[in-house]
N, CA, C, O and the ligand as a Tripos MOL2 file, in Angstrom:
@<TRIPOS>MOLECULE
protein
  233   231    59     0     0
PROTEIN
NO_CHARGES

@<TRIPOS>ATOM
      1 N           0.8700   -1.0170   -0.0060 N.3       1 MET1
      2 CA          0.0210   -0.0740    0.1940 C.3       1 MET1
      3 C           0.8510    1.2330    0.0200 C.2       1 MET1
      4 O           1.4250    1.7000    1.0040 O.2       1 MET1
      5 N           0.9360    1.8540   -1.2260 N.am      2 LYS2
      6 CA          1.8480    3.1090   -1.4380 C.3       2 LYS2
      7 C           1.1980    4.1820   -0.7640 C.2       2 LYS2
      8 O           1.8740    5.0100   -0.1530 O.2       2 LYS2
      9 N          -0.0800    4.2570   -0.8120 N.am      3 ASN3
     10 CA         -0.9080    5.6810   -0.7220 C.3       3 ASN3
     11 C          -1.5130    5.4620    0.8870 C.2       3 ASN3
     12 O          -2.5740    6.0020    1.2000 O.2       3 ASN3
     13 N          -0.8280    4.7170    1.7620 N.am      4 LYS4
     14 CA         -1.5070    4.8520    2.9640 C.3       4 LYS4
     15 C          -1.0990    6.2660    3.5370 C.2       4 LYS4
     16 O           0.0420    6.6810    3.3340 O.2       4 LYS4
     17 N          -1.9940    6.9950    4.2340 N.am      5 GLY5
     18 CA         -2.0100    8.2290    4.6640 C.3       5 GLY5
     19 C          -2.5390    9.2850    3.8370 C.2       5 GLY5
     20 O          -2.4600   10.4530    4.2150 O.2       5 GLY5
     21 N          -3.0800    8.9660    2.7200 N.am      6 ILE6
     22 CA         -3.5380   10.0220    1.9460 C.3       6 ILE6
     23 C          -4.7770   10.2690    2.2890 C.2       6 ILE6
     24 O          -5.1730   11.4150    2.0740 O.2       6 ILE6
     25 N          -5.5880    9.4320    2.8180 N.am      7 ASN7
     26 CA         -7.0650    9.9380    3.2200 C.3       7 ASN7
     27 C          -6.9630   10.9110    4.3820 C.2       7 ASN7
     28 O          -7.7440   11.8610    4.4280 O.2       7 ASN7
     29 N          -6.0950   10.7380    5.2720 N.am      8 THR8
     30 CA         -5.9550   11.6320    6.4080 C.3       8 THR8
     31 C          -5.7350   13.0340    5.9970 C.2       8 THR8
     32 O          -6.2890   14.0050    6.5110 O.2       8 THR8
     33 N          -4.6780   13.0660    4.8010 N.am      9 LYS9
     34 CA         -4.3390   14.3040    4.3720 C.3       9 LYS9
     35 C          -5.5710   14.9860    3.5300 C.2       9 LYS9
     36 O          -5.7060   16.2100    3.5640 O.2       9 LYS9
     37 N          -6.4480   14.1740    2.7880 N.am     10 ASN10
     38 CA         -7.4700   14.9000    2.0160 C.3      10 ASN10
     39 C          -8.7890   14.8460    2.8090 C.2      10 ASN10
     40 O          -9.8440   15.0070    2.1970 O.2      10 ASN10
     41 N          -8.7890   14.6310    4.1120 N.am     11 SER11
     42 CA         -9.9170   14.5340    4.7880 C.3      11 SER11
     43 C         -10.7510   15.8680    4.9750 C.2      11 SER11
     44 O         -11.9170   15.9180    5.3690 O.2      11 SER11
     45 N         -10.0860   16.7560    4.6830 N.am     12 LYS12
     46 CA        -10.6170   18.1000    4.9990 C.3      12 LYS12
     47 C         -12.0340   18.2820    4.1480 C.2      12 LYS12
     48 O         -12.0420   18.3900    2.9220 O.2      12 LYS12
     49 N         -12.8310   18.2950    4.6950 N.am     13 LYS13
     50 CA        -14.4060   18.2860    4.0980 C.3      13 LYS13
     51 C         -14.8130   19.7220    3.8660 C.2      13 LYS13
     52 O         -14.7530   20.4920    4.8240 O.2      13 LYS13
     53 N         -15.1910   20.1260    2.7770 N.am     14 VAL14
     54 CA        -15.8850   21.3140    2.5700 C.3      14 VAL14
     55 C         -17.5100   20.9970    2.0610 C.2      14 VAL14
     56 O         -17.8920   20.7530    0.9160 O.2      14 VAL14
     57 N         -18.1690   21.0720    3.0890 N.am     15 VAL15
     58 CA        -19.6130   20.7210    2.8160 C.3      15 VAL15
     59 C         -20.4200   22.0890    2.5270 C.2      15 VAL15
     60 O         -20.7260   22.9170    3.3850 O.2      15 VAL15
     61 N         -20.7130   22.1640    1.0980 N.am     16 SER16
     62 CA        -21.5530   23.2720    0.7270 C.3      16 SER16
     63 C         -22.8570   23.4010    1.2980 C.2      16 SER16
     64 O         -23.5070   22.3570    1.3600 O.2      16 SER16
     65 N         -23.3770   24.4310    1.7210 N.am     17 LYS17
     66 CA        -24.7260   24.6480    2.0660 C.3      17 LYS17
     67 C         -25.3410   25.8460    1.5860 C.2      17 LYS17
     68 O         -25.0490   26.9950    1.9180 O.2      17 LYS17
     69 N         -26.3900   25.4050    0.6170 N.am     18 LEU18
     70 CA        -27.1240   26.4060   -0.2620 C.3      18 LEU18
     71 C         -27.9830   27.2180    0.8820 C.2      18 LEU18
     72 O         -28.5770   26.5720    1.7460 O.2      18 LEU18
     73 N         -28.0230   28.4370    0.8650 N.am     19 GLU19
     74 CA        -28.8100   29.3730    1.5070 C.3      19 GLU19
     75 C         -29.3320   30.3770    0.4390 C.2      19 GLU19
     76 O         -28.5890   30.5550   -0.5260 O.2      19 GLU19
     77 N         -30.3710   30.9760    0.4770 N.am     20 THR20
     78 CA        -30.9050   32.0460   -0.3000 C.3      20 THR20
     79 C         -30.6940   33.3700    0.5660 C.2      20 THR20
     80 O         -30.8920   33.5450    1.7690 O.2      20 THR20
     81 N         -30.2140   34.2840   -0.4520 N.am     21 CYS21
     82 CA        -29.7870   35.5260    0.2850 C.3      21 CYS21
     83 C         -30.8550   36.3060    0.7980 C.2      21 CYS21
     84 O         -31.9080   36.3700    0.1630 O.2      21 CYS21
     85 N         -30.7100   36.9070    1.8730 N.am     22 TYR22
     86 CA        -31.9150   37.7940    2.4340 C.3      22 TYR22
     87 C         -32.2320   38.9910    1.5370 C.2      22 TYR22
     88 O         -33.3620   39.4370    1.3390 O.2      22 TYR22
     89 N         -31.1970   39.4100    1.0690 N.am     23 LEU23
     90 CA        -31.2720   40.6720    0.2180 C.3      23 LEU23
     91 C         -31.6810   40.6270   -0.9970 C.2      23 LEU23
     92 O         -32.6770   41.2720   -1.3260 O.2      23 LEU23
     93 N         -30.9500   39.8140   -1.9410 N.am     24 CYS24
     94 CA        -31.1420   39.7710   -3.2650 C.3      24 CYS24
     95 C         -31.8990   38.3580   -3.7260 C.2      24 CYS24
     96 O         -31.9880   38.0810   -4.9220 O.2      24 CYS24
     97 N         -32.4280   37.4980   -2.7070 N.am     25 ASN25
     98 CA        -32.8150   36.0300   -3.0830 C.3      25 ASN25
     99 C         -32.2560   35.2480   -4.0490 C.2      25 ASN25
    100 O         -32.8970   34.5480   -4.8340 O.2      25 ASN25
    101 N         -31.0020   35.3620   -4.0020 N.am     26 GLN26
    102 CA        -30.1630   34.4520   -4.8390 C.3      26 GLN26
    103 C         -29.4270   33.3550   -3.9740 C.2      26 GLN26
    104 O         -28.8310   33.6290   -2.9330 O.2      26 GLN26
    105 N         -29.5340   31.9950   -4.5430 N.am     27 GLU27
    106 CA        -28.9830   31.0600   -3.7930 C.3      27 GLU27
    107 C         -27.4080   31.2320   -3.8940 C.2      27 GLU27
    108 O         -26.8560   31.6480   -4.9130 O.2      27 GLU27
    109 N         -26.7740   30.8870   -2.7870 N.am     28 PHE28
    110 CA        -25.2720   30.9230   -2.5760 C.3      28 PHE28
    111 C         -24.9850   29.9230   -1.5240 C.2      28 PHE28
    112 O         -25.8560   29.5370   -0.7450 O.2      28 PHE28
    113 N         -23.5810   29.4430   -1.5000 N.am     29 ASP29
    114 CA        -23.0800   28.7100   -0.5120 C.3      29 ASP29
    115 C         -22.4270   29.3830    0.5500 C.2      29 ASP29
    116 O         -21.3480   29.9720    0.4790 O.2      29 ASP29
    117 N         -23.3240   29.2240    1.7620 N.am     30 ILE30
    118 CA        -22.7610   29.9440    2.8150 C.3      30 ILE30
    119 C         -21.5050   29.4330    3.5560 C.2      30 ILE30
    120 O         -20.9080   30.0190    4.4590 O.2      30 ILE30
    121 N         -21.2090   28.2180    3.0040 N.am     31 ASN31
    122 CA        -20.0400   27.5530    3.7780 C.3      31 ASN31
    123 C         -18.7650   28.0480    2.9140 C.2      31 ASN31
    124 O         -17.6470   27.8610    3.3940 O.2      31 ASN31
    125 N         -18.8890   28.6200    1.7590 N.am     32 LYS32
    126 CA        -17.7430   28.9550    0.9540 C.3      32 LYS32
    127 C         -16.9750   30.0510    1.6100 C.2      32 LYS32
    128 O         -17.5630   30.9260    2.2450 O.2      32 LYS32
    129 N         -15.6990   30.0320    1.4780 N.am     33 ASP33
    130 CA        -14.9610   30.7600    2.1020 C.3      33 ASP33
    131 C         -14.6880   32.3150    1.2820 C.2      33 ASP33
    132 O         -13.7460   32.6930    0.5860 O.2      33 ASP33
    133 N         -15.8480   32.9380    1.6730 N.am     34 ASP34
    134 CA        -15.7200   34.2580    1.0640 C.3      34 ASP34
    135 C         -16.3780   35.1630    2.0950 C.2      34 ASP34
    136 O         -16.3720   34.8350    3.2810 O.2      34 ASP34
    137 N         -17.0230   36.4480    1.6220 N.am     35 GLY35
    138 CA        -17.5300   37.0630    2.4800 C.3      35 GLY35
    139 C         -19.0150   36.8760    2.9660 C.2      35 GLY35
    140 O         -19.5070   37.6910    3.7460 O.2      35 GLY35
    141 N         -19.7730   35.7200    2.4660 N.am     36 SER36
    142 CA        -21.1860   35.3380    2.7260 C.3      36 SER36
    143 C         -21.0660   34.7070    4.0330 C.2      36 SER36
    144 O         -20.2170   33.8650    4.3240 O.2      36 SER36
    145 N         -22.1390   35.2560    4.9460 N.am     37 HIS37
    146 CA        -22.2260   34.9420    6.2610 C.3      37 HIS37
    147 C         -23.7720   35.1400    6.7160 C.2      37 HIS37
    148 O         -24.5840   35.5810    5.9020 O.2      37 HIS37
    149 N         -24.1200   34.8330    7.9140 N.am     38 TYR38
    150 CA        -25.4300   34.9390    8.5870 C.3      38 TYR38
    151 C         -25.2740   36.3970    9.3570 C.2      38 TYR38
    152 O         -24.5100   36.6360   10.2920 O.2      38 TYR38
    153 N         -26.2410   37.3500    8.6890 N.am     39 HIS39
    154 CA        -26.0730   38.6670    9.3140 C.3      39 HIS39
    155 C         -27.0390   38.6940   10.6520 C.2      39 HIS39
    156 O         -28.1600   38.1930   10.7340 O.2      39 HIS39
    157 N         -26.4060   39.3190   11.5530 N.am     40 TYR40
    158 CA        -27.1500   39.1530   12.9140 C.3      40 TYR40
    159 C         -27.1530   37.5650   13.3750 C.2      40 TYR40
    160 O         -27.8640   37.2260   14.3220 O.2      40 TYR40
    161 N         -26.4270   36.7150   12.7540 N.am     41 GLY41
    162 CA        -26.5240   35.1700   12.9430 C.3      41 GLY41
    163 C         -27.6830   34.6470   12.5810 C.2      41 GLY41
    164 O         -27.9620   33.5560   13.0790 O.2      41 GLY41
    165 N         -28.5580   35.2150   11.7240 N.am     42 LYS42
    166 CA        -29.7770   34.4400   11.3530 C.3      42 LYS42
    167 C         -29.9450   34.7740    9.6470 C.2      42 LYS42
    168 O         -30.2150   33.8730    8.8540 O.2      42 LYS42
    169 N         -29.7470   36.1630    9.2400 N.am     43 TYR43
    170 CA        -30.0760   36.4780    7.7960 C.3      43 TYR43
    171 C         -28.9450   36.0810    6.9590 C.2      43 TYR43
    172 O         -27.8610   36.6500    7.0860 O.2      43 TYR43
    173 N         -29.1260   35.1420    6.1100 N.am     44 PRO44
    174 CA        -27.9920   34.5920    5.2160 C.3      44 PRO44
    175 C         -27.7370   35.7740    4.2110 C.2      44 PRO44
    176 O         -28.7470   36.2380    3.6820 O.2      44 PRO44
    177 N         -26.5980   36.2900    3.8970 N.am     45 ILE45
    178 CA        -26.2120   37.4480    3.0660 C.3      45 ILE45
    179 C         -25.0310   36.8000    2.2230 C.2      45 ILE45
    180 O         -24.0250   36.3380    2.7610 O.2      45 ILE45
    181 N         -25.2560   36.8100    0.7850 N.am     46 CYS46
    182 CA        -24.1880   36.5300    0.0650 C.3      46 CYS46
    183 C         -23.0990   37.5260   -0.1440 C.2      46 CYS46
    184 O         -23.0790   38.6890    0.2570 O.2      46 CYS46
    185 N         -22.2030   36.8940   -0.8290 N.am     47 VAL47
    186 CA        -20.8670   37.6490   -0.8620 C.3      47 VAL47
    187 C         -21.0670   39.2430   -1.4830 C.2      47 VAL47
    188 O         -20.5670   40.2760   -1.0370 O.2      47 VAL47
    189 N         -21.9070   39.0860   -2.5810 N.am     48 LYS48
    190 CA        -22.1260   40.2650   -3.3660 C.3      48 LYS48
    191 C         -22.8500   41.4260   -2.3900 C.2      48 LYS48
    192 O         -22.5080   42.6080   -2.3890 O.2      48 LYS48
    193 N         -23.7580   40.9410   -1.6850 N.am     49 CYS49
    194 CA        -24.4720   41.9630   -0.8720 C.3      49 CYS49
    195 C         -23.6680   42.3340    0.1740 C.2      49 CYS49
    196 O         -23.7950   43.4550    0.6670 O.2      49 CYS49
    197 N         -22.6930   41.3890    0.6660 N.am     50 SER50
    198 CA        -21.9550   41.8010    1.8110 C.3      50 SER50
    199 C         -20.8650   42.7310    1.5450 C.2      50 SER50
    200 O         -20.4000   43.4970    2.3900 O.2      50 SER50
    201 N         -20.4490   42.6260    0.2500 N.am     51 GLU51
    202 CA        -19.5840   43.7950   -0.3050 C.3      51 GLU51
    203 C         -20.1910   44.9650   -0.4310 C.2      51 GLU51
    204 O         -19.6570   45.9770    0.0230 O.2      51 GLU51
    205 N         -21.4520   45.0120   -1.0940 N.am     52 ALA52
    206 CA        -22.3580   46.1900   -1.3680 C.3      52 ALA52
    207 C         -22.9150   46.9690   -0.2750 C.2      52 ALA52
    208 O         -23.1520   48.1710   -0.3920 O.2      52 ALA52
    209 N         -23.1460   46.2470    0.8760 N.am     53 TYR53
    210 CA        -23.5030   46.8060    2.1650 C.3      53 TYR53
    211 C         -22.4160   46.8460    3.3100 C.2      53 TYR53
    212 O         -22.6700   47.3480    4.4050 O.2      53 TYR53
    213 N         -21.3510   46.3630    3.0420 N.am     54 GLY54
    214 CA        -20.2540   46.5380    4.0560 C.3      54 GLY54
    215 C         -20.4850   45.6420    5.2670 C.2      54 GLY54
    216 O         -20.0510   45.9420    6.3790 O.2      54 GLY54
    217 N         -21.1830   44.5290    5.0200 N.am     55 PHE55
    218 CA        -21.4810   43.5080    6.1820 C.3      55 PHE55
    219 C         -20.2780   42.6970    6.4830 C.2      55 PHE55
    220 O         -20.4500   41.8940    7.4000 O.2      55 PHE55
    221 N         -19.2660   42.7060    6.0150 N.am     56 PHE56
    222 CA        -18.0360   41.8140    6.3460 C.3      56 PHE56
    223 C         -17.9240   41.6900    7.6800 C.2      56 PHE56
    224 O         -17.6750   42.6710    8.3800 O.2      56 PHE56
    225 N         -18.0940   40.4740    8.1790 N.am     57 ASN57
    226 CA        -17.8140   40.4670    9.6380 C.3      57 ASN57
    227 C         -16.5740   39.4210    9.8760 C.2      57 ASN57
    228 O         -16.7990   38.2260   10.0690 O.2      57 ASN57
    229 N         -15.3870   39.9060    9.8500 N.am     58 LYS58
    230 CA        -14.2980   39.2950    9.8390 C.3      58 LYS58
    231 C         -13.7440   38.7990   11.0930 C.2      58 LYS58
    232 O         -12.6710   38.1950   11.0990 O.2      58 LYS58
    233 ZN        -27.3190   38.9390   -2.0500 Zn       59 ZN59
@<TRIPOS>BOND
     1     1     2 1
     2     2     3 1
     3     3     4 2
     4     3     5 am
     5     5     6 1
     6     6     7 1
     7     7     8 2
     8     7     9 am
     9     9    10 1
    10    10    11 1
    11    11    12 2
    12    11    13 am
    13    13    14 1
    14    14    15 1
    15    15    16 2
    16    15    17 am
    17    17    18 1
    18    18    19 1
    19    19    20 2
    20    19    21 am
    21    21    22 1
    22    22    23 1
    23    23    24 2
    24    23    25 am
    25    25    26 1
    26    26    27 1
    27    27    28 2
    28    27    29 am
    29    29    30 1
    30    30    31 1
    31    31    32 2
    32    31    33 am
    33    33    34 1
    34    34    35 1
    35    35    36 2
    36    35    37 am
    37    37    38 1
    38    38    39 1
    39    39    40 2
    40    39    41 am
    41    41    42 1
    42    42    43 1
    43    43    44 2
    44    43    45 am
    45    45    46 1
    46    46    47 1
    47    47    48 2
    48    47    49 am
    49    49    50 1
    50    50    51 1
    51    51    52 2
    52    51    53 am
    53    53    54 1
    54    54    55 1
    55    55    56 2
    56    55    57 am
    57    57    58 1
    58    58    59 1
    59    59    60 2
    60    59    61 am
    61    61    62 1
    62    62    63 1
    63    63    64 2
    64    63    65 am
    65    65    66 1
    66    66    67 1
    67    67    68 2
    68    67    69 am
    69    69    70 1
    70    70    71 1
    71    71    72 2
    72    71    73 am
    73    73    74 1
    74    74    75 1
    75    75    76 2
    76    75    77 am
    77    77    78 1
    78    78    79 1
    79    79    80 2
    80    79    81 am
    81    81    82 1
    82    82    83 1
    83    83    84 2
    84    83    85 am
    85    85    86 1
    86    86    87 1
    87    87    88 2
    88    87    89 am
    89    89    90 1
    90    90    91 1
    91    91    92 2
    92    91    93 am
    93    93    94 1
    94    94    95 1
    95    95    96 2
    96    95    97 am
    97    97    98 1
    98    98    99 1
    99    99   100 2
   100    99   101 am
   101   101   102 1
   102   102   103 1
   103   103   104 2
   104   103   105 am
   105   105   106 1
   106   106   107 1
   107   107   108 2
   108   107   109 am
   109   109   110 1
   110   110   111 1
   111   111   112 2
   112   111   113 am
   113   113   114 1
   114   114   115 1
   115   115   116 2
   116   115   117 am
   117   117   118 1
   118   118   119 1
   119   119   120 2
   120   119   121 am
   121   121   122 1
   122   122   123 1
   123   123   124 2
   124   123   125 am
   125   125   126 1
   126   126   127 1
   127   127   128 2
   128   127   129 am
   129   129   130 1
   130   130   131 1
   131   131   132 2
   132   131   133 am
   133   133   134 1
   134   134   135 1
   135   135   136 2
   136   135   137 am
   137   137   138 1
   138   138   139 1
   139   139   140 2
   140   139   141 am
   141   141   142 1
   142   142   143 1
   143   143   144 2
   144   143   145 am
   145   145   146 1
   146   146   147 1
   147   147   148 2
   148   147   149 am
   149   149   150 1
   150   150   151 1
   151   151   152 2
   152   151   153 am
   153   153   154 1
   154   154   155 1
   155   155   156 2
   156   155   157 am
   157   157   158 1
   158   158   159 1
   159   159   160 2
   160   159   161 am
   161   161   162 1
   162   162   163 1
   163   163   164 2
   164   163   165 am
   165   165   166 1
   166   166   167 1
   167   167   168 2
   168   167   169 am
   169   169   170 1
   170   170   171 1
   171   171   172 2
   172   171   173 am
   173   173   174 1
   174   174   175 1
   175   175   176 2
   176   175   177 am
   177   177   178 1
   178   178   179 1
   179   179   180 2
   180   179   181 am
   181   181   182 1
   182   182   183 1
   183   183   184 2
   184   183   185 am
   185   185   186 1
   186   186   187 1
   187   187   188 2
   188   187   189 am
   189   189   190 1
   190   190   191 1
   191   191   192 2
   192   191   193 am
   193   193   194 1
   194   194   195 1
   195   195   196 2
   196   195   197 am
   197   197   198 1
   198   198   199 1
   199   199   200 2
   200   199   201 am
   201   201   202 1
   202   202   203 1
   203   203   204 2
   204   203   205 am
   205   205   206 1
   206   206   207 1
   207   207   208 2
   208   207   209 am
   209   209   210 1
   210   210   211 1
   211   211   212 2
   212   211   213 am
   213   213   214 1
   214   214   215 1
   215   215   216 2
   216   215   217 am
   217   217   218 1
   218   218   219 1
   219   219   220 2
   220   219   221 am
   221   221   222 1
   222   222   223 1
   223   223   224 2
   224   223   225 am
   225   225   226 1
   226   226   227 1
   227   227   228 2
   228   227   229 am
   229   229   230 1
   230   230   231 1
   231   231   232 2
@<TRIPOS>SUBSTRUCTURE
     1 MET1         2 RESIDUE 1 A MET
     2 LYS2         6 RESIDUE 1 A LYS
     3 ASN3        10 RESIDUE 1 A ASN
     4 LYS4        14 RESIDUE 1 A LYS
     5 GLY5        18 RESIDUE 1 A GLY
     6 ILE6        22 RESIDUE 1 A ILE
     7 ASN7        26 RESIDUE 1 A ASN
     8 THR8        30 RESIDUE 1 A THR
     9 LYS9        34 RESIDUE 1 A LYS
    10 ASN10       38 RESIDUE 1 A ASN
    11 SER11       42 RESIDUE 1 A SER
    12 LYS12       46 RESIDUE 1 A LYS
    13 LYS13       50 RESIDUE 1 A LYS
    14 VAL14       54 RESIDUE 1 A VAL
    15 VAL15       58 RESIDUE 1 A VAL
    16 SER16       62 RESIDUE 1 A SER
    17 LYS17       66 RESIDUE 1 A LYS
    18 LEU18       70 RESIDUE 1 A LEU
    19 GLU19       74 RESIDUE 1 A GLU
    20 THR20       78 RESIDUE 1 A THR
    21 CYS21       82 RESIDUE 1 A CYS
    22 TYR22       86 RESIDUE 1 A TYR
    23 LEU23       90 RESIDUE 1 A LEU
    24 CYS24       94 RESIDUE 1 A CYS
    25 ASN25       98 RESIDUE 1 A ASN
    26 GLN26      102 RESIDUE 1 A GLN
    27 GLU27      106 RESIDUE 1 A GLU
    28 PHE28      110 RESIDUE 1 A PHE
    29 ASP29      114 RESIDUE 1 A ASP
    30 ILE30      118 RESIDUE 1 A ILE
    31 ASN31      122 RESIDUE 1 A ASN
    32 LYS32      126 RESIDUE 1 A LYS
    33 ASP33      130 RESIDUE 1 A ASP
    34 ASP34      134 RESIDUE 1 A ASP
    35 GLY35      138 RESIDUE 1 A GLY
    36 SER36      142 RESIDUE 1 A SER
    37 HIS37      146 RESIDUE 1 A HIS
    38 TYR38      150 RESIDUE 1 A TYR
    39 HIS39      154 RESIDUE 1 A HIS
    40 TYR40      158 RESIDUE 1 A TYR
    41 GLY41      162 RESIDUE 1 A GLY
    42 LYS42      166 RESIDUE 1 A LYS
    43 TYR43      170 RESIDUE 1 A TYR
    44 PRO44      174 RESIDUE 1 A PRO
    45 ILE45      178 RESIDUE 1 A ILE
    46 CYS46      182 RESIDUE 1 A CYS
    47 VAL47      186 RESIDUE 1 A VAL
    48 LYS48      190 RESIDUE 1 A LYS
    49 CYS49      194 RESIDUE 1 A CYS
    50 SER50      198 RESIDUE 1 A SER
    51 GLU51      202 RESIDUE 1 A GLU
    52 ALA52      206 RESIDUE 1 A ALA
    53 TYR53      210 RESIDUE 1 A TYR
    54 GLY54      214 RESIDUE 1 A GLY
    55 PHE55      218 RESIDUE 1 A PHE
    56 PHE56      222 RESIDUE 1 A PHE
    57 ASN57      226 RESIDUE 1 A ASN
    58 LYS58      230 RESIDUE 1 A LYS
    59 ZN59       233 GROUP 0 **** ****
């Protein structure tokens, strides 16, 4: 088995979760590593609206 250990290296799971943006009603992946986030912890905001409205919460 040459490839032992490869599974632990690649085990980083990125689970996409589709949400509908509270502002523009477009579906987006909230788990993507961009500016999308839950505003006030409950309103899904896509990256475009985050940028447009300055909602970035870093
Ligand atoms: Zn949006």
